[in-house]
DRENBA-684420 format. One record per residue (C-alpha): x, y negated, z negated. Coordinates in steps of 0.02 Angstrom, whole numbers, padded with zeros to 5 digits, always signed. Each point is the difference from the previous one (the first is absolute). Layout:
% residues N
XYZ/...
//
This chain:
% residues 360
+01401-00297-05306/+00134+00095-00094/+00110-00002+00155/-00024-00188+00018/+00050-00027-00182/+00155+00106+00026/+00043-00098+00157/-00019-00165-00094/+00108+00062-00143/+00131+00058+00123/+00000-00168+00087/+00013-00089-00167/+00146+00108-00053/+00086-00027+00168/-00020-00189-00011/+00065+00001-00179/+00158+00092+00056/+00026-00123+00144/-00014-00148-00117/+00103+00084-00136/+00154+00016+00111/+00033-00187+00027/-00043-00039-00181/+00128+00126-00065/+00127-00059+00128/-00018-00181-00057/+00013+00052-00181/+00171+00076+00032/+00069-00125+00125/+00034-00178-00057/+00008-00070+00177/-00170+00074+00041/-00069-00064-00166/+00067-00174+00040/-00087+00004+00169/-00161+00051-00087/+00018-00137-00132/+00030-00141+00125/-00095+00057+00155/-00141+00117-00053/-00042-00036-00181/-00046-00185+00028/-00142+00052+00117/-00056+00144-00111/+00002-00111-00154/-00096-00139+00086/-00134+00120+00061/-00021+00098-00162/-00002-00154-00112/-00125-00082+00117/-00116+00150-00014/+00014-00006-00190/-00017-00189-00015/-00193-00011-00007/-00007+00117-00149/+00024-00072-00173/+00052+00168-00070/+00150+00109+00039/-00023+00114+00150/+00163+00088-00045/-00068+00054-00169/-00158+00058+00089/+00104+00104+00121/+00095+00080-00145/-00162+00045-00091/-00075+00067+00163/+00155+00106+00036/-00007+00076-00175/-00187+00034+00020/+00025+00085+00168/+00143+00103-00072/-00113+00064-00140/-00147+00024+00119/+00103+00112+00115/+00042+00113-00147/-00180+00008-00059/-00062+00035+00177/+00129+00138+00024/-00055+00089-00159/-00185-00021+00042/+00025+00077+00172/+00123+00132-00063/+00128-00058+00127/+00170+00082+00005/+00128-00094-00104/+00113-00041+00146/-00142-00087+00094/-00041-00125-00135/+00185-00021-00037/+00028-00050+00183/-00142-00125-00015/+00078-00076-00155/+00171-00009+00083/-00075-00084+00153/-00085-00129-00112/+00165-00036-00089/+00089-00017+00168/-00126-00131+00057/+00020-00095-00164/+00190+00009+00024/-00013-00066+00179/-00116-00141-00053/+00110-00053-00146/+00165-00001+00094/-00072-00057+00166/-00094-00146-00078/+00143-00061-00111/+00110+00134-00078/+00129+00010+00140/+00063-00167-00064/+00084+00099-00139/+00124+00063+00130/+00046-00167+00079/+00171-00079-00021/+00033-00093-00162/+00008-00188-00011/+00189+00015-00011/+00007+00093+00165/-00122-00118+00086/+00101-00150-00058/+00168+00081+00039/+00056-00027-00180/+00073+00106-00138/-00060-00006-00180/+00103-00126-00098/+00119+00092-00117/-00009-00040-00184/+00121-00136-00051/-00009-00054-00181/+00039-00185+00026/-00128-00022+00139/-00131+00098-00097/+00021-00112-00152/-00015-00152+00113/-00161+00071+00070/-00067+00033-00176/+00033-00181-00046/-00100-00055+00153/-00134+00128-00044/-00019-00070-00176/-00004-00180+00063/-00137+00039+00126/-00103+00096-00128/+00013-00140-00126/-00027-00139+00127/-00152+00078+00082/-00089+00062-00156/-00183-00049-00004/-00130+00013-00138/-00143+00124+00028/-00123-00137+00049/+00107-00040+00153/-00059+00163+00078/-00186-00039-00017/-00015-00045+00184/+00120+00132+00065/-00117+00123+00087/-00019+00076+00173/-00059-00161+00081/+00155-00092-00061/+00127+00139+00028/-00052+00083+00164/+00024-00144+00125/+00180-00043-00049/+00045+00185-00011/-00061+00033+00176/+00082-00160+00065/+00168+00050-00076/-00004+00177+00069/-00056-00067+00170/+00157-00108+00007/+00120+00145-00024/+00108+00039+00153/-00025+00163+00097/+00163+00065-00075/-00089+00019-00167/-00093+00149+00075/-00168-00050-00077/-00168-00014+00087/-00089-00165+00018/-00142-00033-00123/-00180+00012+00058/-00140-00119-00048/-00116+00142-00053/+00121+00084-00120/-00053-00038-00178/+00029+00089-00167/-00133+00120-00061/-00057+00048-00173/+00037+00183-00038/-00151+00111-00030/+00090+00096-00137/+00077-00155-00077/-00003+00065-00181/+00100+00152+00052/+00136-00109+00079/+00008-00109-00156/+00020+00158-00104/+00155+00051+00098/+00071-00174+00022/-00031-00027+00187/-00015-00186+00034/-00035+00021+00185/+00019+00123+00143/-00017+00020+00187/-00140+00110+00066/+00084+00086+00149/-00158+00071+00078/-00054-00174+00057/+00152-00105-00047/-00095-00086-00140/+00085-00093-00142/-00073+00020-00174/+00033-00106-00154/-00049+00060-00173/-00139-00110-00068/+00077+00009-00175/+00159-00086+00060/+00059-00152-00097/-00002-00169+00091/+00189-00011-00026/+00030+00160+00097/-00127-00031+00139/+00101-00107+00124/+00148+00119+00001/-00106+00159+00010/-00102-00075+00143/+00159-00036+00100/+00071+00172-00044/-00153+00098+00057/-00017-00105+00157/+00179+00045+00046/-00056+00182+00000/-00142-00043+00119/+00129-00078+00116/+00099+00162+00008/+00116-00003-00150/+00013+00170-00084/+00141-00029-00125/-00063-00065-00167/+00164-00094-00023/-00018-00085+00169/-00182-00045-00036/+00059-00077-00164/+00136-00094+00094/-00118-00077+00127/-00124-00044-00138/+00138-00083-00100/+00069-00098+00147/-00173-00057+00050/-00058-00048-00174/+00159-00090-00055/-00010-00109+00157/-00176-00060-00046/-00033-00184-00033/-00110+00055-00145/+00095+00014-00162/-00115+00135-00070/+00031+00110+00152/+00187-00027-00016/-00007+00052-00181/-00096+00157+00050/+00145+00042+00117/+00138-00019-00129/-00104+00078-00139/-00041+00153+00106/+00182+00019+00051/+00044+00000-00185/-00131+00132-00042/+00062+00115+00139/+00186-00021-00037/+00007-00015-00190/+00071+00175-00020/+00120-00023+00146/+00071-00157-00078/+00009+00084-00170/+00099+00146+00072/+00125-00116+00087/+00040-00106-00154/+00070+00049-00167/-00117-00018-00147/+00070-00166-00058/-00007-00081+00172/-00176+00064+00031/-00063-00071-00165/+00086-00165+00038/-00081-00008+00172/-00173+00042-00068/+00030-00132-00134/+00027-00129+00137/-00179+00024+00062/-00142-00105-00064/-00094+00090-00141/-00161-00027+00100/+00068+00115+00136/+00029+00140-00125/-00175-00033-00066/-00068+00020+00178/+00090+00167+00017/-00068+00063-00165/-00176-00062+00039/+00000+00084+00170/+00065+00163-00073/-00135-00002-00135/-00133-00036+00133/+00042+00157+00100/+00044+00106-00150/-00174-00026-00068/-00074+00086+00153/+00135+00131+00025/-00039+00186+00005/+00173+00055-00057/-00002+00185+00048/-00083-00029+00169/+00114-00149+00035/+00155+00106-00029/-00069+00135+00115/-00044-00128+00134/+00173-00077-00009/+00082+00170+00020/-00110+00046+00149/+00030-00168+00083/+00186+00016-00031/+00001+00168+00090/-00107-00072+00140/+00121-00145+00028/+00151+00116-00002/-00083+00112+00130/-00023-00154+00111/+00181-00059+00012/-00005-00109-00157/+00145+00084-00088/-00017-00101-00161/-00183+00048-00022/-00094-00119-00114/+00165-00083-00047/-00005-00076+00174/-00105-00141-00072/+00151-00061-00099/+00117+00006+00151/-00068-00170+00050/+00142-00078-00100/+00129+00063+00124/-00103-00065+00147/-00012-00170-00082/+00187-00005-00033/+00035+00053+00180/-00122-00108+00097/-00058-00146-00108/+00094-00164+00011/-00049-00053-00174/+00131-00132-00027/-00045-00101+00155/-00187+00022-00026/-00095-00150-00062/-00166+00042-00080/-00146-00105+00058/-00096-00119-00106/-00158+00050-00089/-00153-00003+00112/
//
């Protein structure tokens, strides 16, 4: 029996090493990561999300809890059996290796794929003051023109948002590098929702089963944009800036005025500091003064909503850990990557020739 257990452990370790090699190779080779993202990940994502689809709760969160429980159980078992320290340490390392393989094999290799700039054969647009001021004028006009009162979002839920989001992503050309949406992929409610509200997480992708999660405390104004953002992650987007870009492009093209306002409002909330840093104090105040006062009220109301649930110390710790995590996965800007959407919009969006649809 002991020999059989040792044989099984040896086979498990050997298989882990075999799987670890291609995962590490893809993580350090953009061409291999691109092949994974466009040829392998679509099948993996379809299969994992299909397995998770019957469950109303998050399987990813369950996997995380189970992994932590097994990690603790291995330590307790080792002490109870008076095992040598190196034996239980090997067991813990093997567990972590399997978690690593699952995370990167199921989704995480997308962190190493080529950027949207590389896929599109484009270079980031350099900053030019005149063009930036022209963009800001368009930005203010769109914000003001698409503003909606809170009651306009009463019917903006999953049933209204999901079909057009999937239709828009389905129509993207292969050059975009995104997967095609699947009928069974729907957002899930996080099990530990209060914790996410405490650290300011509006939504996230569960990589173990490629599940998208949306915080149940989210405001109706934020919902359309966050839905489109998180679904971009399901379709293989790793960069937060790129996910913001696709969500913005999708939402601003909607024939529903409330969804369009969600797009421009969310772009404002992500780029407020970027805009402030690029303008002198007088110009920034003048630009903010050109916005409808109701928009500033929306910003303040949203901030108060999340601030009321915020766990300040834990939120700062979470942000620092996530920043380090992003930097270790080829996102050089860390959490500041969210705000880099402005450069993507300036580079790829044809705002001046775009005609917003009529309210639906």
